[in-house]
N, C-alpha and C positions, 0 to 999 in steps of 0.2 A: 504493500500500500504506500502511495506517495505521501511523503511527509513535508509539510510546508517549510520553506526556507527559514522562517523566523523560529520555528520549533527545532529544526535540525541543527541550526547554528546558534542556539541559545548557549551563552557561556556557562561552563561547568566548573571553572576554577577562576581564581583572581586574575591570572595571566591573560585570560580570554576576554576580560571586561574591557571595553573601549570607551573613551571619553569621560571616565569618572576616576581618573588616577588619584585625585585628592582624597576621595573616599576609600578607595582600595588600600592606599598606603596607611591611612588612619586605622582601618580595621586590622591590617596586618600588624601594626604596632600594638594594638590592643591584645591580640593573640600572643605575640612574642613577650609582652610584659606581664601577661596574665592578669590584666586589670579589666575584668569583664563585668559590665554593668548588668542590671536585671531587665532593662527595657531600652529599646532604641526606636527612633522614629525616622523612617526614610521618606522624604517628601520630594516631589518634583513632577515634571510633565510626564505624560504617558509615553511608554516605550523607550525609556532611557536606562532601564536596568534595575529598578528598585527591587522588584520581587526576585529577580535572578540573583542579585547580590545578596539579598536576604537568605536565599537558599544556600548559596555558596558559603556565606558566613556561618550558617547553622551547621552545614556539613563539615566545615573545617574545625569548628569547635568540638564536634563529637568524633572526629577522626583520631588524630594523634597516633596513627600507626607508623608513620614514617619519621625520618630524621628531620625533615623540613616541616615545621609546625604549621606553616601557612599554605601547605599544599595538601590537597585531598587525595588519598590513595585510590588506586583503581577499584578496589573492592567496595569502598564506600561510595564511589561514583555509580557503580552498578545498582546499588540498592537505595540511591538517594531519593527516588520517587516512591519507594515502599518502606521508608524508614519510620518505624513506629515512634521514634523520639523526636521527629520533626513533623509537626501538625500544621497544615495550612488551612486557614479559614477565610471564607469570603464574607466580609461584613456587609456587602451589598444585599445578599440574600439571607444572611443570618444576623439581622440587626436588632433583634428584640432583647428584652431583659432576660427572657427564659434561655435564650441561646448563650448569653454570657454567664448566667448562673450554672448552666450545664458545664460550661468550660471551667468555671471555678471549682466544681466538684472533681473534675478529672485531673486538675493540676496537682492534686495531692499524691497522685500515683508517681512512683519513682521511675526514672528512665529505664528502658529495657536493656539497652546495650551501651549507650554513650554516657558521658558525664552529665549532660543536661537534657532536660525536656524543653524543646524550643517551639514556641507558638508564633507562626507568621500570620498576622491578621491583615489581609489586603483590603484596600478601600475603607480604612477604619473610620473615615469621616462620615460614612453612611450609617453609623450606629445611632440609635435613638438616644434621647437624653437620659432615659432610665438605664439603658445599656451602658452608657458612659459612666454613670454613677456606680453601677455594679462592677465595672472594670476598675474603677478608681480604688475600690477597697482592696482589690488584689494587688494593684501596683504599689499601694502604701505598705503592705506587709507580704511581699512575695516569698514563696519557699526558696530555699537556697539552690535547688536544682532546676528552677524554672527561669527561662529567658523569654521575654516578649519582643518581637520585632514587628512594629506597626508600619504599614506602607499606605501612603495617601497621595492623591493629586491635588488635594484642597486642604492644606493644614489650617486655614483660617477657621474652619468649621469645628475644629477639635477644641474642647474646653481648655482653658488655661491651666486648670488643676491637673489635667493629664499631661500637657506640654511641659509643665515644671518638673515632672517626675521621669522624664525620658531624655536620653541623649539624642539630639536632633541632627540629621545629616541631610543637607540639601543637594539633591541631584540636579545637574545642569543639563541643558539641551546639548546634544552632541554636535560639535562643530561640523560644518558642511564638508570640509576636506577630510575629516576623520571618517565620516559616513561614506564618502566616495572611495577612500582607500579600503574600508572594510567590504564594501560591495565588490570591489575588484577582486579581493581575496576569495570571497564566496563564489562569485561567478566563474572565476578561473578554476577554482576547486571543482566546480560542477561541470566544467567544460562547456559553459554557456557562452555563445558569441553575443556581442553587444556593440552598439555605437559608442565610441569613447565619450562623446558629449552627452549621451543619454543619462549617464550616472549623475551628472550635475542637476538634471531636471528631476530625477528621482529624489535626490537629497533635498532639493528645494521643496518638493511636495511633502516630504516626510516631516518638515518643520522641526528638525532636531531630534527625531525619534528613530532609533535603529530598527525597532520592530516594524514601524510603519514603512521604513525604507525597504526592508526585505519583503514585506507584504506587497508593496507596489511593484517591486521587481518580479515577484511571482506572478502577479496579474499581467504585467507587461509581457512576460515570457509566454504566458498562455495566449495572449492576444496576438503576439508576433510569431506564434508557432515555432518556438525554439530560438528566436533571435530578438533581442531587445533593441528597438529602433526609436529614435526621437519622435518621428511622426506618429507612431502608435501611442506613445506616452501622451503627446499633446492631444490626440483625438480621444483617447480613453478617459483622460482625467481633466479635460477642459482647460488646459493651460496653453499659453502661446510660446512659440520658440523665441529666443532672444532676438533673432534676426527680424521677426515681425515687429517686436516691441521697438527696436531701434529704427526700423523703417517708419513707424508711426511718428516717433519723436523727430526724426530728420525732416519728415514732411510737415510736421507742426512748425518747425523752426523756419522753414522757407515759405510757409503759408500755402502749401499744396493741398487744397481742400478735396479735390476730386479723388486723389489716390488714398487719402485718409478714409473717406467714406467707403470706397470700394474694398479696402483691406478690412475695415471694421465689419462690413457686411459679410465678407468671406469668413472671417473668424467666428462671427455670430452663428452662421449657418453650420459651421463645423462643430458647434457645441461648446464654444469657449465660455467659461464662467466669467461673469462680469467682475466679480471681486478679484479673481486671479489676474484679469487684465489690468486693472488699476494698480494692484499690488506689484505686478511685474513692471509697469511703467515707472512707478515710484522707485522700485529697486534698481532699475537701470540708471535713473537720474541720481539716486543716492550714491551708487558706485562711482559715477562720473565725477560728482562733487568731491568725494573722498580722494579719488585718484588725482584730480586737478590740484588739490591742496597739499597732498602728501607725496605724490609720485611713487607710491609704494603699492605694487600690485598685490601684495599679500594681504592688504587690508580690505580688498573688495570681495564680495560674496557671489555675485551673479554673473558678471561679465568675464569672458575669456580674452586672451590677447587678440584673437581673430575678431571678436565683437568690438573691442576697443578701436580697432582700425576703421570700423564702419561709422563711428560717431561723427556727426557733422554739425553739432551745435556748440554754444559757448557756455561759460560758467553762469552768467547772469540769467540766461534763458532757463538753465537747469533749476536754479534756485526759485525763480518765480513760478515755474511750472509745477515743481514739487508742492508748493503752497496751494496752488489751485487744485491739484489732484487730491490732496488730503481733504480739502473741503468737499470735493466731488465724492470721495469715498464715504464721508459722513452722510451726504445727501442720498446716496444710493440705498441706505438702510431703510429710508422712509418712502422709496419710490416703487411703484408697481411696474413702471416701464423703464427699467434700468438702462438698457442699451440706447434708448432714445435720449435719455439724460446724458449718457456718455458722449454720444455723437454731437449733441448740441453744445456740450461743454468744450469738446475738442475743436469744434468749428469756431467757437468764440476765440479760443487761444490762437488758432490758425489765422483768423481774420486780423487779430491784433498784430501778429507777427508779419502778416502780409503788408499791412499799412506801414509798419516800422521799416521793413526792408525797402519799400519803395521810396520812403521819404528821407531816411537817415543819411545816405551818401551825399544828398544835396544840402544838408543842414549841419555839416560837420564843422565844429569850431574847436579851436585849441584852448585848453584850460591851463596850459603850463605857464607858470609865472615867468615873465620876461626879464625881470631885474635880477641882478646878482644877489644871492642871499646866502646866509650861513645856516646849514641844517643843524637843528638842535637835537641833542642826544635822545630826549624823551619822545620825539616825534618820528624819528627816522625808522626805527625798527618796524613800526606798524604801517607807516604811510609810504615808505619808499623801498627799502631793502626787501621787505616781505613781498611786496608786489613784484619786484624784479626777479627775485629768486624763486617765487612760487608760480609765476606765470608760465606754465609749461603744460598746456592741455594734453591729456592722454600721454604724457611723457613717461615712458615705462622703464627708463634706465635707472638703476639704483646707484646713486652717486657714491655711496660709501662702499658697497660690496662689489660693484662691477665697473669701477672707474677704468680698468684696463680695457674692457670691451666698449665702454661708453666713449672712449676717445675717438672711435671711428664712427662718424655720424654720416649716414648716407641712405637715400632711398628715392623712389619716384616722386616728383613734386608738381608744382602748380602752373597755371596758365592765366595770363591776364587778357581781359576783353573789355571793351567799352570805350576806348580812346581811339578815334579814327582820325589820325593825323592828316590823311589825304584830304578829307573834307574841309578842314580848316586852314590848310597851308597853301595848297596849290591845286589847280584843276588841270588835268592832262587831256581833256576831251578834244582840244584843238589839234593834238598830235595824232597822226594816223600811222600807228605801228602795225606792221604785218606780223602779228604774234598770235599764237593760239591761246585758248583759255588757260591751259596749264602754265604757260609763261606769265600770264597776267597774275595768276594766283601766286606764283613764285615771287613776283615783284612786290605784292602786298606783304607777304611774310618776310621779305627782306628788310623790313623796317628794323628788325632785331637780328642780331647774330644768330646763326643756326645752332641749336643744341643737338648735335649729332654724335656719331660714333667717335669723333676725334677726342671727345672728353672721356671716353670709357677707360682710357689708360691711366687716368689720375687715381693714385692711391694715397694721396696726402693733400693737406690743405694748409696754406700759410695765412695765419690771421694777421690783419693789417692794423688793428686797433691797438691803442696803448692802454695801460692799466688805468691811467687817469681819465681817459675818454669813457671807458666802461663804468668807472665809479661815478662820473658825472651823469651818465645815462641812468644809473640806479637812482641818483638823487632827483633827477628831473622827471622821471617816469611817473605817470599817473594811471590808475586803473581805468579811468574813463577813456584816456587816449589809446590804451591797449585794446579796449573793447571797440573803439571807433575804427581802428586799423583792421581788426578781425572782421568787423561787419562789412567794411569796404571790400576786403579781400573776398569774402563769401558772396557778396553781391556780384562781383566780377566773375567769380567761378560759375555762378548759377545763370549768368547771362552771356556766357562765352559762345562765340560763333566760330571758333577755331582760327581766327585771324592771328591770334597771339599764342599759338599752341606751344611754341618753344618756351615762352615765359611761364605758361601754365604748368608745363611739364617739370619745370625747375623749381616751382614754388608750392606744389600741392601738399607736401607733407612738412612744410616749414612752419614753425610756431613762433609767435611774437612773444619774446621774453620781456621787452621793455619798449616804451614808445613815448615820445614827447615832441616838443617843438623842434622841427628840422631833423629828427632822427628816429630810426627804428632799429632795434636789436633783434636779429633773427637767428634762429638755430633750428636744427633738424629734429623731427619727431621720432626718427628711427635711425638705426645704425647703417653704416656703409653707404653714404651718399656723397663721396668726395667729388664725383663728376659734376653734380648739381651745385655744390658749394663753389667750385671753381668757376662754373658758368655764371652764377650770380655775382661773384666777385668781379668778373670781367665786364658785366653789363650794368653795374650799379650806378655808373655815371652816364650811361647811354641816354641820349636826348629823348627818344621815344619812350623808354622805360620811365624816366623821370616825369615826362609829361603825363603818362598814364597815372602815376602816383598823384600828381598835382590835380588831375581831373577829379579824383575821388577823395583826396585828403586835403586839397586846398593849397599845397605847397610841395616843393621838392624835399626829398628826405635823404639825409646821410644814412647809409646802410652799414651796420656793424654786424658781421657774420661770425657766429660762434661755432667752433668745432671741438676745441679742447675743453672738456667739462672740468677737468682738474684745475686748469687755470681760471676758468669761469668761477668756480667755487672759491678758490683762493682769493681772487679779487673781491668777491662779495664779502668774505670774512675780513679782509683788510679795510674795506669800506666801513663795515660795522665798527671795527676798532677805532677808525678815525673819528667817526661820529661820536662814539662813546667817550673818546678822549677830549672832546671839546668842540667838535663841529667839523663840517666839510664845506668848503666854499665852492659854490657852483658857478658855472659860466655858460653863456649861450653858445651853442654850436655854430660854426661858420656856415655860410650859405654853401649849397652844393655846387661844386665846380663841374657843371654839365659839359659833356663833350659835344660841342656844337657840330663837329664834323660828322656826327652820326645822325643829324637831323634829317627828316624826310626830304627836304629841299636839297640838301647836300647829297643825299643818296641818289635822288633823281638825276642831279647834275652828273654824278659819277657814272650812272647807267648810260646817260646820253653820250658822254664822251667815249664810252667803250663800244658804242655801236659801230 
């Protein structure tokens, strides 16, 4: 007969217990020191090991056959379910006064084989008031050979007179990563095939309970006919894949109403639970905010590295949307048409974002102070350095542990669109060139140097900024200006018609670390992108590129490009030291020395002379 996974892999000794090491170690110490109390209370969520640990503790106390006191011998394990000295009682179905009185009569009997007669009372909070009073008398004057182990998911319902007479142990929810690792062991042991990402969804559904996780895995296994797949879990349990959640949020950010409605309708028809949808959206945003502020991938719960690369919104949007979704979650409780309420709320958020995206690039203003000033120690850490050092959306390199790997920053990047220099500078309609359409397209794209295979050989990058320039950028940078630059970039990406594909390719994964009047500090969001960094260094004074920045940001910008994270961090620390030592004197950056030889007019003249 088939045995459910949660029963088959129920822990039988302390070493098999997962996620409750603090309790396991305490109980081991109790056994080794022989300081055994007469009553214990195990409280915590369902499925985290309360009853299992109670049985293990009871079996270990009554074993004592081996040299290791905290280990149950094989013989005791075999008879653990038939041990007359370990009595398990379900208080949910035996909750009356008569049940407890009957128990009180039996406890006078001496143990048959072991040292103690141990009573494990599960769901003890279900006892009636009279039953608690009857139990209290026994706990006040227990026989020397009797030990009570009470287990509950709701300790608040237990009278204080009982709580004061027991040793209480609070079981925690099992961490997601621990559940995933345990699932891997179980499934590999059973030779069950599974999608690697599916275990994360099972852990998410289990809500910190190992028993629930194994039960869900069992059900998904039956549904998938021997193979556990993400699609089956999503369909069977009404949750959405991370990819769908991210798609909804990305479309919200750019105000794409149609795609949001279509996707929500598709998920609704697939049986998605409305609560799981909102919880999932909040979970993605929460992980993004944590990652944005800490750059530590170990602190996030829901997203994977692959998911992080798909995120296309910024920090401010995440914070505001989390607040709105929390309010929506409360409103859903009182709504009979939950999906209609969800759709209307998401449409409202999308409409607000759509208006913001359309208007913001035209109303960009610089808030940076123009006068030379001295940064005061008490203001700098929160207003400047923190901003500059923390502004690395989705930046997954750990500065302390992986500086060696982080020194190589490189990946596919961005393209600019929106500035049409030909329209504003010169008309060529009077010239009759005998060229085909491909040649005309090549002339349009020739406004910028080509980002081609000639850059693929670069395996290093030379930074051209000085320490003082970067420290000055830290001091002058504002969170508003960083957000303004990010918004302008995103507006350009979303309205790109491939005229500036070389620029877009070289900027797509670049992050804005700092920004202010006349400057932007850029760095890469992934490793190994030296070709892109060298290309950006080459074109940073290009006339067409600077005109593009001016179109959306109102001015030319000095570009400081970061590749060496060790140096970046050291300069940041030096800046903090200077500020704390008495202040840092800022100065305005010089105007950008634009290469006029690269202007569209000059380029056209060069093309004409080469005919």
